[in-house]
C-alpha positions as CSV (number, residue, x, y, z in Angstrom):
1,M,0.7,-16.5,52.3
2,K,-1.0,-18.1,55.2
3,R,-2.8,-15.0,56.3
4,L,-3.9,-14.1,52.7
5,S,-5.3,-17.6,52.4
6,Q,-7.1,-17.5,55.7
7,W,-8.7,-14.1,54.9
8,G,-9.7,-15.2,51.4
9,F,-7.7,-12.7,49.6
10,A,-5.6,-15.2,47.6
11,V,-5.3,-18.9,46.7
12,F,-2.0,-20.6,46.5
13,K,-1.2,-23.7,44.4
14,P,2.1,-25.5,44.6
15,T,3.5,-26.7,41.3
16,T,6.7,-28.5,40.3
17,R,8.2,-25.1,39.2
18,G,7.1,-23.0,42.2
19,T,3.9,-21.7,43.7
20,V,1.1,-20.0,41.7
21,A,-0.8,-17.3,43.6
22,T,-4.2,-16.2,42.4
23,L,-5.7,-13.0,43.9
24,C,-9.3,-13.4,44.9
25,D,-10.0,-9.9,46.1
26,N,-8.6,-6.8,44.5
27,R,-8.7,-4.7,47.7
28,I,-5.1,-5.8,48.4
29,Y,-3.7,-5.0,45.1
30,D,-5.6,-3.0,42.5
31,I,-3.4,-1.9,39.6
32,N,-6.1,0.6,38.5
33,G,-6.6,2.1,41.9
34,T,-5.0,5.3,43.1
35,R,-3.8,6.1,46.6
36,G,-5.1,9.2,48.2
37,D,-1.6,10.4,49.3
38,K,-0.1,10.3,45.7
39,Q,-1.1,12.3,42.7
40,E,-1.7,10.7,39.4
41,T,1.1,11.2,37.0
42,N,0.8,13.2,33.9
43,T,0.6,10.8,30.9
44,R,2.5,13.2,28.7
45,Q,6.2,12.5,28.3
46,T,8.6,15.3,28.9
47,D,10.9,16.4,26.0
48,D,14.1,15.2,27.8
49,Q,12.9,11.5,27.9
50,R,13.4,9.1,25.1
51,A,10.2,7.9,23.5
52,T,9.4,4.3,24.1
53,T,8.8,2.0,21.2
54,N,7.4,-1.5,20.9
55,K,9.3,-4.4,19.4
56,N,7.5,-4.2,16.0
57,E,8.6,-0.6,15.5
58,K,12.2,-1.5,16.4
59,S,12.2,-4.4,13.9
60,E,10.8,-2.1,11.2
61,K,13.5,0.4,11.8
62,K,16.2,-2.3,11.6
63,E,14.8,-3.8,8.4
64,K,16.3,-2.0,5.4
65,K,14.3,-1.2,2.3
66,Y,16.1,-2.1,-0.9
67,S,15.2,-0.5,-4.2
68,P,14.7,-2.7,-7.3
69,H,17.8,-0.9,-8.7
70,S,20.2,-1.8,-5.9
71,D,22.8,-4.5,-6.3
72,E,21.3,-6.5,-3.5
73,W,17.9,-6.6,-5.2
74,K,19.4,-7.4,-8.6
75,L,21.5,-10.2,-7.3
76,S,18.5,-11.7,-5.5
77,E,16.5,-11.6,-8.7
78,L,19.4,-13.1,-10.6
79,L,19.3,-16.2,-8.3
80,L,15.5,-16.4,-8.4
81,D,15.6,-16.2,-12.2
82,G,18.1,-19.0,-12.4
83,I,15.9,-21.1,-10.1
84,L,12.7,-20.3,-12.1
85,E,14.4,-21.4,-15.3
86,R,14.6,-24.9,-13.9
87,K,11.4,-24.9,-11.8
88,P,8.8,-22.4,-13.0
89,D,6.4,-23.1,-10.1
90,F,9.1,-22.3,-7.5
91,R,7.5,-20.6,-4.5
92,R,8.0,-16.8,-4.8
93,P,10.3,-15.8,-1.9
94,A,10.4,-12.6,0.1
95,L,13.0,-10.7,-2.1
96,L,13.4,-8.2,0.7
97,R,14.8,-10.9,3.0
98,W,17.0,-12.3,0.1
99,A,18.3,-8.8,-0.5
100,G,19.1,-8.5,3.2
101,E,21.3,-11.7,3.0
102,I,23.1,-10.3,-0.1
103,D,23.6,-7.0,1.8
104,R,25.2,-9.0,4.7
105,M,27.4,-10.9,2.2
106,I,28.7,-7.5,0.9
107,R,28.8,-5.6,4.1
108,I,29.9,-8.2,6.7
109,D,31.5,-11.0,4.6
110,G,33.4,-8.6,2.3
111,R,32.2,-10.1,-1.0
112,T,31.9,-7.9,-4.0
113,P,28.8,-7.8,-6.1
114,G,30.8,-9.1,-9.1
115,R,32.0,-12.1,-7.2
116,I,28.6,-12.9,-6.0
117,E,27.2,-12.6,-9.5
118,A,29.8,-14.9,-10.9
119,V,29.1,-17.5,-8.2
120,I,25.3,-17.3,-8.8
121,H,25.8,-17.8,-12.6
122,W,28.0,-20.8,-11.9
123,C,25.9,-22.5,-9.2
124,V,22.6,-22.3,-11.2
125,K,24.3,-24.2,-14.0
126,D,26.0,-26.8,-11.9
127,P,24.0,-30.0,-11.7
128,F,24.7,-30.5,-8.0
129,W,24.7,-27.0,-6.6
130,S,21.6,-25.8,-8.6
131,N,19.5,-28.1,-6.5
132,N,21.1,-27.0,-3.2
133,I,21.3,-23.2,-3.5
134,L,17.6,-22.3,-3.4
135,S,18.0,-19.1,-1.3
136,T,20.5,-16.3,-0.7
137,G,20.9,-17.7,2.8
138,K,22.3,-21.0,1.4
139,L,24.3,-19.0,-1.1
140,R,25.9,-17.1,1.8
141,K,26.5,-20.2,3.8
142,H,28.3,-22.1,1.1
143,F,29.9,-19.2,-0.7
144,D,33.5,-20.1,-0.1
145,R,32.9,-23.7,-1.0
146,L,31.2,-22.6,-4.2
147,E,34.1,-20.4,-5.2
148,L,36.5,-23.2,-4.7
149,E,34.3,-25.5,-6.8
150,M,34.2,-22.9,-9.5
151,D,38.0,-23.0,-9.8
152,R,38.1,-26.7,-10.1
153,P,38.1,-28.0,-13.7
154,A,35.1,-30.0,-14.8
155,P,35.7,-33.8,-14.8
156,G,37.0,-34.9,-18.2
157,A,38.0,-31.4,-19.2
158,S,41.5,-30.8,-20.3
159,Q,43.4,-29.1,-17.6
160,E,44.7,-25.8,-18.8
161,S,47.3,-23.9,-16.9
162,T,46.8,-20.4,-15.8
163,R,49.5,-19.2,-18.3
164,E,47.8,-21.1,-21.2
165,M,44.4,-19.7,-20.2
166,V,45.8,-16.1,-20.2
167,E,47.4,-16.7,-23.6
168,R,44.2,-18.1,-25.0
169,M,42.2,-15.2,-23.7
170,E,44.6,-12.7,-25.2
171,R,44.4,-14.4,-28.6
172,E,40.6,-14.4,-28.3
173,G,40.6,-10.8,-27.2
174,T,38.6,-11.5,-24.1
175,L,41.4,-10.3,-21.7
């Protein structure tokens, strides 16, 4: 460092996190220069090497595309429709991301599309949860709590036992 400073090839500045070196002359280190004793490498990759990709290409490959007919997309739209009924000027979300959250609920969390649909129908009607579940990310986060709340009878409603409920549903023909 001392010699490089004396010869005017570099300037060194001490900082609190270390020393910053600034090259003043590129004769010492020229990234574009070639040495006479080495040949330039061929820019073409050989077939046995893996192709390099940048981060954007990797993220594009990881991001799944969901068709409008997929369960993930339909459930995302169902939640959005429930929100738009109450607030028509709700900011339009990226449904692809929402569908990705639904996909994780199905694939990772082990939820079935039917269970997710039932929870969405319930939470968009519930006065408390309809204001708190405004994305599929929040739906995924609170899913277990929402299912438990669904099973709880509404305040003031007569508590019907499971047996009574099954008998009533058989009489009505809904079971």
